[in-house]
C-alpha positions as CSV (number, residue, x, y, z in Angstrom):
1,M,-25.4,-19.4,-0.1
2,P,-27.6,-21.3,-2.6
3,R,-29.4,-24.3,-1.2
4,L,-28.4,-27.7,-2.4
5,R,-31.3,-29.7,-4.0
6,L,-31.8,-33.2,-5.4
7,K,-31.8,-31.7,-8.9
8,D,-28.2,-30.6,-8.4
9,L,-27.0,-34.1,-7.9
10,E,-26.1,-36.9,-10.3
11,P,-28.7,-39.7,-10.5
12,A,-26.6,-42.1,-8.4
13,L,-26.6,-39.7,-5.5
14,Q,-30.2,-38.6,-6.0
15,A,-31.1,-42.3,-5.3
16,I,-29.6,-42.1,-1.8
17,A,-30.6,-38.5,-0.8
18,T,-33.5,-36.9,0.9
19,E,-34.3,-33.1,0.9
20,D,-35.0,-31.0,4.0
21,Y,-34.3,-33.8,6.4
22,V,-35.4,-33.1,10.0
23,F,-33.1,-34.7,12.5
24,R,-34.0,-35.2,16.2
25,N,-31.9,-36.9,18.7
26,W,-33.3,-39.8,20.8
27,A,-34.1,-37.6,23.8
28,K,-35.7,-35.1,21.5
29,T,-33.7,-32.3,23.2
30,F,-32.0,-31.1,19.9
31,N,-33.1,-31.0,16.3
32,C,-32.0,-29.5,13.0
33,T,-33.1,-29.4,9.4
34,A,-30.4,-30.4,6.9
35,E,-30.6,-29.4,3.2
36,L,-29.8,-33.0,2.3
37,L,-29.5,-36.4,4.0
38,F,-27.4,-39.1,2.3
39,T,-27.5,-42.8,3.2
40,P,-24.5,-44.3,1.5
41,S,-23.6,-47.9,1.3
42,S,-19.9,-47.7,0.3
43,E,-16.8,-45.6,0.7
44,D,-17.0,-44.6,-3.0
45,E,-20.4,-43.0,-2.4
46,I,-19.0,-41.2,0.6
47,V,-16.2,-39.8,-1.6
48,K,-18.8,-38.5,-4.1
49,I,-20.9,-37.0,-1.3
50,L,-17.8,-35.1,0.1
51,Q,-17.0,-34.0,-3.5
52,V,-20.5,-32.4,-3.7
53,A,-20.0,-30.8,-0.3
54,R,-16.7,-29.2,-1.5
55,E,-18.1,-28.0,-4.7
56,H,-21.1,-26.3,-3.0
57,N,-19.2,-25.3,0.2
58,K,-21.5,-27.3,2.5
59,K,-20.9,-28.5,6.0
60,V,-21.1,-32.3,6.6
61,K,-22.1,-34.2,9.8
62,V,-22.4,-37.9,10.2
63,F,-24.8,-39.4,12.6
64,G,-26.0,-42.8,13.7
65,S,-28.6,-43.7,16.3
66,G,-28.9,-40.1,17.5
67,H,-28.4,-41.1,21.2
68,S,-26.0,-38.3,22.0
69,P,-28.1,-35.9,24.2
70,S,-26.4,-32.8,22.6
71,D,-26.2,-31.0,19.3
72,L,-23.0,-32.8,18.3
73,A,-24.6,-34.3,15.2
74,C,-26.5,-31.2,14.1
75,T,-26.0,-29.1,10.9
76,Q,-28.1,-27.2,8.4
77,G,-25.9,-28.5,5.5
78,I,-25.4,-32.1,4.6
79,M,-26.1,-35.0,7.0
80,V,-24.8,-38.5,6.4
81,N,-26.1,-41.6,8.0
82,I,-23.9,-44.7,7.5
83,D,-26.2,-47.3,9.0
84,K,-26.1,-49.2,5.7
85,M,-22.4,-49.6,6.0
86,N,-22.7,-52.3,8.7
87,G,-20.8,-55.3,7.3
88,L,-18.3,-57.6,8.9
89,L,-15.0,-57.3,7.0
90,R,-12.6,-59.6,8.8
91,V,-12.4,-61.9,11.8
92,D,-9.2,-63.3,13.3
93,K,-10.1,-65.6,16.1
94,Q,-6.5,-66.4,16.9
95,D,-5.5,-62.8,17.5
96,C,-9.0,-61.9,18.8
97,T,-9.4,-59.0,16.3
98,V,-12.3,-58.0,14.1
99,T,-12.8,-55.4,11.4
100,V,-16.2,-54.0,10.7
101,E,-17.7,-51.1,8.8
102,G,-18.2,-48.0,10.8
103,G,-22.0,-48.0,10.6
104,M,-22.4,-51.4,12.4
105,S,-24.4,-51.0,15.6
106,L,-23.1,-52.4,18.8
107,H,-26.2,-54.6,18.9
108,K,-25.2,-56.2,15.6
109,L,-21.5,-56.3,16.6
110,N,-22.3,-58.1,19.8
111,A,-24.3,-60.7,17.8
112,V,-21.6,-61.1,15.2
113,L,-18.9,-61.5,17.8
114,A,-21.0,-64.1,19.6
115,E,-21.3,-66.1,16.4
116,H,-17.5,-66.3,16.3
117,G,-17.1,-67.0,20.0
118,L,-15.8,-63.5,20.7
119,A,-16.9,-60.5,22.7
120,L,-16.1,-56.9,23.5
121,S,-14.2,-56.6,26.8
122,N,-16.5,-53.9,28.1
123,L,-19.7,-52.0,27.1
124,G,-21.7,-49.1,28.2
125,S,-25.4,-49.1,29.3
126,I,-26.8,-49.4,25.7
127,S,-25.8,-50.9,22.4
128,D,-27.9,-48.8,20.0
129,Q,-25.0,-46.7,18.8
130,S,-22.8,-47.3,15.8
131,I,-19.2,-48.3,16.4
132,A,-18.1,-45.1,14.7
133,G,-20.3,-43.1,17.0
134,V,-18.9,-44.6,20.2
135,I,-15.4,-44.0,19.0
136,C,-16.1,-40.3,18.1
137,T,-17.2,-39.6,21.7
138,A,-15.0,-42.0,23.7
139,T,-18.0,-43.8,25.0
140,H,-17.3,-45.8,28.1
141,G,-18.5,-48.6,30.3
142,T,-17.2,-49.3,33.8
143,G,-14.3,-51.1,35.3
144,A,-11.2,-50.0,37.2
145,H,-8.9,-51.7,34.8
146,F,-10.8,-51.1,31.6
147,G,-10.5,-48.0,29.3
148,C,-13.2,-46.4,27.2
149,L,-14.3,-48.3,24.1
150,S,-11.9,-46.3,21.9
151,T,-9.0,-48.0,23.6
152,M,-10.1,-51.3,21.9
153,V,-9.5,-49.8,18.4
154,T,-6.3,-51.1,16.7
155,D,-6.8,-49.3,13.4
156,L,-9.4,-47.4,11.5
157,T,-10.1,-45.9,8.1
158,L,-11.3,-42.3,7.4
159,V,-12.6,-40.6,4.4
160,T,-11.2,-37.0,4.7
161,A,-12.6,-33.8,3.4
162,N,-10.6,-33.9,0.2
163,G,-11.9,-37.4,-0.6
164,D,-8.8,-39.4,0.5
165,I,-9.3,-42.8,2.1
166,V,-6.8,-42.9,4.8
167,R,-5.9,-45.8,7.1
168,C,-4.3,-45.1,10.4
169,S,-3.0,-47.0,13.4
170,A,-0.4,-46.7,16.2
171,T,2.3,-47.2,13.5
172,E,0.6,-45.8,10.3
173,N,-0.3,-42.1,10.5
174,P,-0.1,-42.3,14.3
175,D,-1.0,-38.7,15.1
176,L,-4.2,-39.0,13.0
177,F,-5.0,-42.3,14.7
178,I,-4.7,-41.0,18.3
179,A,-6.8,-38.0,17.3
180,A,-9.4,-40.2,15.5
181,Q,-9.8,-42.4,18.5
182,C,-11.9,-39.6,19.9
183,S,-12.6,-37.4,17.0
184,L,-16.0,-35.8,17.7
185,G,-16.6,-36.3,13.9
186,A,-14.3,-33.4,13.2
187,L,-11.7,-35.3,11.1
188,G,-13.7,-37.1,8.5
189,V,-16.1,-40.1,8.0
190,I,-15.0,-43.3,9.9
191,T,-15.8,-46.1,7.5
192,R,-13.8,-49.1,8.9
193,V,-12.7,-50.0,12.4
194,S,-10.6,-52.8,13.7
195,L,-11.0,-53.8,17.3
196,Q,-9.2,-55.9,19.9
197,V,-11.7,-58.2,21.4
198,E,-11.5,-61.4,23.6
199,P,-13.0,-64.9,23.7
200,A,-16.7,-64.8,24.6
201,F,-17.4,-64.9,28.3
202,N,-20.2,-64.9,30.8
203,L,-20.6,-62.3,33.5
204,E,-21.9,-62.9,37.0
205,A,-23.6,-59.7,38.1
206,I,-24.7,-59.1,41.7
207,Q,-26.6,-56.0,42.7
208,K,-27.3,-55.1,46.4
209,P,-28.6,-52.1,48.3
210,Y,-26.2,-50.1,50.5
211,K,-26.2,-46.9,52.5
212,F,-24.5,-44.2,50.4
213,H,-22.4,-42.7,53.1
214,N,-20.9,-46.2,53.7
215,V,-20.0,-46.5,50.0
216,L,-18.3,-43.0,50.1
217,N,-16.4,-43.9,53.2
218,D,-15.1,-47.1,51.7
219,W,-14.6,-45.7,48.3
220,D,-11.3,-47.3,47.1
221,A,-12.5,-50.8,48.2
222,V,-15.8,-50.3,46.3
223,I,-14.0,-49.3,43.1
224,H,-12.0,-52.5,43.3
225,S,-14.6,-54.8,44.6
226,G,-15.3,-56.3,41.1
227,E,-14.0,-56.2,37.6
228,H,-16.9,-54.0,36.6
229,V,-18.6,-51.8,39.3
230,R,-21.2,-49.2,39.1
231,V,-23.2,-47.3,41.8
232,W,-26.7,-45.8,41.5
233,W,-27.4,-43.2,44.2
234,M,-30.9,-42.1,44.9
235,P,-30.9,-38.3,45.6
236,H,-32.9,-37.1,48.6
237,T,-32.0,-40.4,50.4
238,D,-29.0,-42.2,51.8
239,D,-29.8,-45.2,49.6
240,C,-27.9,-46.6,46.7
241,V,-27.3,-49.8,44.9
242,V,-23.9,-51.3,44.0
243,W,-23.7,-53.5,40.9
244,R,-20.7,-55.7,40.5
245,A,-19.9,-58.0,37.6
246,N,-17.1,-60.5,37.2
247,R,-16.1,-63.0,34.5
248,T,-17.2,-66.6,35.4
249,N,-17.3,-70.1,34.2
250,K,-20.6,-70.8,36.1
251,P,-23.6,-71.7,34.0
252,K,-26.2,-69.1,33.2
253,K,-28.6,-67.9,35.9
254,L,-31.4,-65.7,34.7
255,M,-33.9,-63.7,36.8
256,P,-37.4,-64.8,36.1
257,P,-39.2,-61.9,34.2
258,N,-41.6,-59.9,36.3
259,W,-43.6,-57.6,33.9
260,I,-45.5,-55.9,36.7
261,L,-42.3,-54.8,38.5
262,E,-40.0,-54.2,35.6
263,R,-42.3,-52.6,33.0
264,G,-45.6,-51.9,34.8
265,I,-44.0,-50.1,37.8
266,G,-40.4,-49.6,36.6
267,V,-41.4,-47.8,33.4
268,H,-45.1,-47.0,33.0
269,A,-46.1,-46.2,36.6
270,Y,-42.8,-44.3,37.1
271,Q,-43.3,-42.2,34.0
272,F,-46.8,-41.4,35.1
273,M,-45.7,-40.4,38.6
274,L,-42.9,-38.2,37.2
275,N,-45.5,-36.5,34.9
276,V,-47.7,-35.7,37.9
277,A,-44.6,-34.4,39.7
278,R,-44.2,-31.8,37.0
279,Y,-47.1,-30.0,38.7
280,K,-46.1,-30.9,42.3
281,T,-42.3,-31.3,42.6
282,S,-42.5,-31.8,46.3
283,I,-43.6,-35.4,45.7
284,I,-40.4,-36.4,43.9
285,P,-38.5,-37.6,47.0
286,S,-41.5,-39.8,47.9
287,I,-41.5,-41.2,44.4
288,T,-37.8,-42.0,44.7
289,R,-38.2,-43.8,48.0
290,F,-41.2,-45.8,46.6
291,M,-39.3,-46.8,43.6
292,F,-36.2,-47.8,45.6
293,D,-38.2,-49.8,48.1
294,T,-40.3,-51.5,45.5
295,I,-37.8,-52.3,42.8
296,H,-34.2,-51.3,43.5
297,A,-33.8,-52.6,47.0
298,R,-34.2,-56.1,45.8
299,P,-30.9,-58.0,45.5
300,L,-30.3,-59.2,41.9
301,H,-28.1,-62.1,40.8
302,V,-27.7,-62.8,37.1
303,I,-25.2,-64.9,35.0
304,D,-25.5,-64.4,31.3
305,D,-23.6,-63.5,28.1
306,S,-21.4,-60.5,28.8
307,Y,-23.1,-58.1,26.4
308,K,-26.5,-58.9,27.8
309,V,-25.4,-58.2,31.4
310,F,-23.6,-55.0,30.5
311,N,-26.7,-53.4,28.9
312,F,-29.6,-51.7,30.6
313,D,-32.9,-50.1,29.7
314,C,-32.6,-46.3,29.3
315,L,-36.4,-46.0,29.8
316,F,-37.8,-42.8,28.2
317,P,-36.5,-39.4,27.0
318,Q,-34.3,-37.5,29.4
319,Y,-32.0,-34.6,30.0
320,V,-28.5,-36.0,30.8
321,N,-25.3,-34.5,32.0
322,E,-22.1,-36.5,32.7
323,W,-18.6,-35.5,33.6
324,A,-15.5,-37.5,34.6
325,I,-13.4,-36.5,37.6
326,P,-10.4,-38.2,39.2
327,W,-11.3,-41.2,41.3
328,D,-10.1,-39.6,44.6
329,N,-12.1,-36.4,44.1
330,A,-15.4,-38.2,43.6
331,P,-16.6,-38.8,47.2
332,Q,-16.3,-35.1,48.2
333,A,-17.9,-34.0,44.9
334,L,-20.9,-36.3,45.6
335,R,-21.2,-35.0,49.1
336,D,-21.2,-31.4,47.7
337,L,-23.8,-32.4,45.2
338,D,-26.0,-33.9,47.9
339,T,-25.6,-30.7,50.0
340,F,-26.5,-28.5,47.1
341,I,-29.7,-30.5,46.3
342,N,-30.9,-30.5,49.9
343,T,-30.0,-26.9,50.7
344,S,-31.3,-25.4,47.5
345,N,-34.6,-27.2,47.8
346,L,-34.2,-28.8,44.4
347,K,-36.3,-31.9,43.7
348,V,-34.3,-34.1,41.3
349,H,-34.8,-37.5,39.7
350,F,-32.8,-40.6,40.4
351,P,-30.4,-42.1,39.9
352,V,-27.0,-40.4,39.9
353,E,-25.0,-43.0,38.1
354,I,-21.3,-43.5,39.1
355,R,-18.9,-45.5,37.0
356,F,-15.1,-46.0,36.9
357,V,-12.8,-46.0,33.9
358,D,-9.0,-46.5,33.6
359,E,-6.7,-43.9,32.1
360,D,-5.6,-43.9,28.5
361,D,-3.4,-41.8,26.1
362,I,-6.1,-40.7,23.7
363,W,-5.8,-36.9,23.2
364,L,-9.5,-35.9,23.7
365,S,-10.5,-38.8,25.9
366,P,-11.9,-37.6,29.3
367,C,-9.6,-40.3,30.8
368,Y,-6.4,-38.9,29.2
369,K,-3.6,-39.7,31.6
370,T,-6.1,-39.9,34.5
371,K,-8.2,-42.7,36.1
372,M,-11.6,-41.2,36.1
373,C,-15.0,-41.6,37.9
374,Y,-17.9,-40.7,35.7
375,I,-20.8,-39.1,37.5
376,G,-24.0,-38.8,35.5
377,V,-27.1,-36.9,36.5
378,I,-30.5,-37.2,34.9
379,M,-33.9,-35.4,34.7
380,Y,-36.5,-37.5,32.9
381,R,-38.9,-36.0,30.4
382,P,-42.1,-38.0,31.0
383,Y,-44.1,-38.5,27.8
384,G,-41.6,-36.1,26.2
385,N,-42.6,-33.2,28.4
386,P,-40.1,-30.6,29.6
387,V,-39.0,-30.4,33.2
388,P,-36.7,-27.8,34.9
389,Y,-33.1,-28.8,35.0
390,K,-30.8,-25.8,34.3
391,K,-30.2,-24.8,38.0
392,Y,-29.3,-28.4,38.8
393,W,-27.0,-28.6,35.8
394,K,-25.2,-25.4,36.6
395,A,-24.4,-26.4,40.2
396,Y,-23.5,-29.9,39.1
397,E,-21.1,-28.6,36.5
398,D,-19.6,-26.1,38.9
399,I,-18.9,-29.0,41.3
400,M,-17.4,-31.2,38.6
401,R,-15.3,-28.3,37.2
402,S,-13.9,-27.5,40.7
403,N,-12.8,-31.2,41.1
404,G,-10.8,-31.4,37.9
405,G,-13.7,-32.6,35.7
406,R,-13.9,-33.2,32.0
407,P,-17.4,-33.4,30.4
408,H,-18.5,-36.4,28.4
409,W,-18.4,-35.3,24.7
410,A,-21.7,-36.8,23.8
411,K,-23.6,-34.8,26.4
412,A,-24.7,-31.1,26.3
413,H,-22.4,-29.1,28.6
414,G,-21.3,-25.6,29.3
415,Q,-17.5,-25.8,28.9
416,S,-16.0,-23.3,26.5
417,S,-13.0,-24.1,24.3
418,R,-10.7,-22.1,26.6
419,E,-11.8,-24.0,29.7
420,L,-11.4,-27.3,27.8
421,E,-7.9,-26.3,26.6
422,A,-7.0,-26.1,30.3
423,S,-8.4,-29.6,30.8
424,Y,-6.9,-31.2,27.7
425,P,-3.2,-30.6,27.3
426,K,-3.4,-32.2,23.8
427,L,-6.3,-30.1,22.5
428,R,-4.0,-28.0,20.3
429,A,-2.3,-31.1,18.9
430,F,-5.7,-32.4,18.0
431,L,-6.6,-29.1,16.3
432,Q,-3.4,-29.2,14.3
433,V,-4.3,-32.6,13.0
434,R,-7.9,-31.4,12.3
435,E,-6.5,-28.4,10.3
436,K,-4.3,-30.7,8.2
437,V,-7.2,-33.1,7.2
438,D,-10.0,-30.5,7.0
439,P,-8.5,-27.0,6.4
440,N,-11.8,-25.5,5.3
441,G,-13.8,-26.8,8.2
442,M,-16.2,-29.1,6.3
443,F,-16.9,-31.2,9.4
444,L,-17.3,-28.3,11.8
445,N,-20.6,-27.4,13.3
446,E,-21.8,-25.1,16.1
447,Y,-21.1,-27.7,18.8
448,L,-17.4,-28.0,17.7
449,K,-17.0,-24.3,17.2
450,R,-18.3,-23.7,20.7
451,H,-16.4,-26.3,22.5
452,I,-13.0,-27.0,20.8
453,M,-12.1,-24.4,18.3
454,L,-9.4,-22.0,19.5
455,E,-7.6,-19.5,17.3
456,K,-6.1,-21.1,14.2
457,P,-3.4,-23.5,15.4
458,I,0.1,-23.1,14.3
459,Q,1.0,-25.4,11.4
460,T,3.5,-28.1,12.2
461,A,5.2,-30.7,10.0
462,A,2.8,-32.9,7.9
463,M,1.2,-35.5,10.1
464,L,-0.1,-37.8,7.3
């Protein structure tokens, strides 16, 4: 197939295009070289880009911050970055709704909402991603009575493969809407999103050390011990911390900054020690105990704007795997993971992050019809250097799979489309919608072919 070059484009598109664009995700675990990168500023430009893709039979993938530690955004065809489409379109303070362009980052959205006395009800650990990106992968925070961020979406607008600009909601193109709430970028380009938010609020967060076996033995009480609860377990130990955050009318209370602990030891010394451990893995448990005793065993108490409390530092590049399993299955799964780590003589990095998300009705959400516990494992890449992780990942995924698990879509995982069909009863319904809006597979890539594409779904009545 002939390569697409700048000279093949009209002048207006040449001005927003780059040839032979090399994409690397944030963790530097995946990369690709696209024939062209486009950076549009409007829906009209996106329509023209997709017209070029149709005429030249090119695949298209949209990306934002590149924080997904997988090849979800990769293609050798056309890449589209919508960071310039980051405007505020509408605010309704009475109904607590807001409409923004899909390329707006969560960082900017948090600031824009704060200016209007509003806030997102929940957030994940970072706010670097675009709002379209967090929707595409059903990104989540934590809270027993809070769904993933996609559940906040009240309507959205897609530019589909044939160039149509389609608005969808629970009442307008409802099948497309429920598919687009976790679309994996397979349906089109999300250009506008409306969100249900709430009046701005402070969060009071208290973090304390616990013994992990006590947390597992008191599991249900821990889940419901705060509006937002997360657990960090330190493998090779019985140590963990429990972080709880609740809405409050109390005045702000900030922890005084401590550069030596937070950055000097928490980032720079830790990265140096992990790099040394690449040559002597036996010291990893000692590093974990040192870091826990020095930094994480300290009780923390903070009251601040909600979005500042929700977010944490991701430190440095890393391999990450994360699955969701039903709440009740999590304690045994974690015990099994602990047993595997210790009996296989693996030396793994901390923490194992544990979060809780309410069920929803979004077809490809890992929380579809089930209250889920997300369990995330990590192996850092100090200074970008590789570390062994595949044996750990395989055992972890086997444990998650045996406990009714569903992988986080943004993460690299080993589930086939057949295995995922068994986990997602609405996968075929999603594929029927995908076939309707993208019959020639413009938005497909290797990730999607590997993980969701079954044989061609049977056509049903028009869904648009």
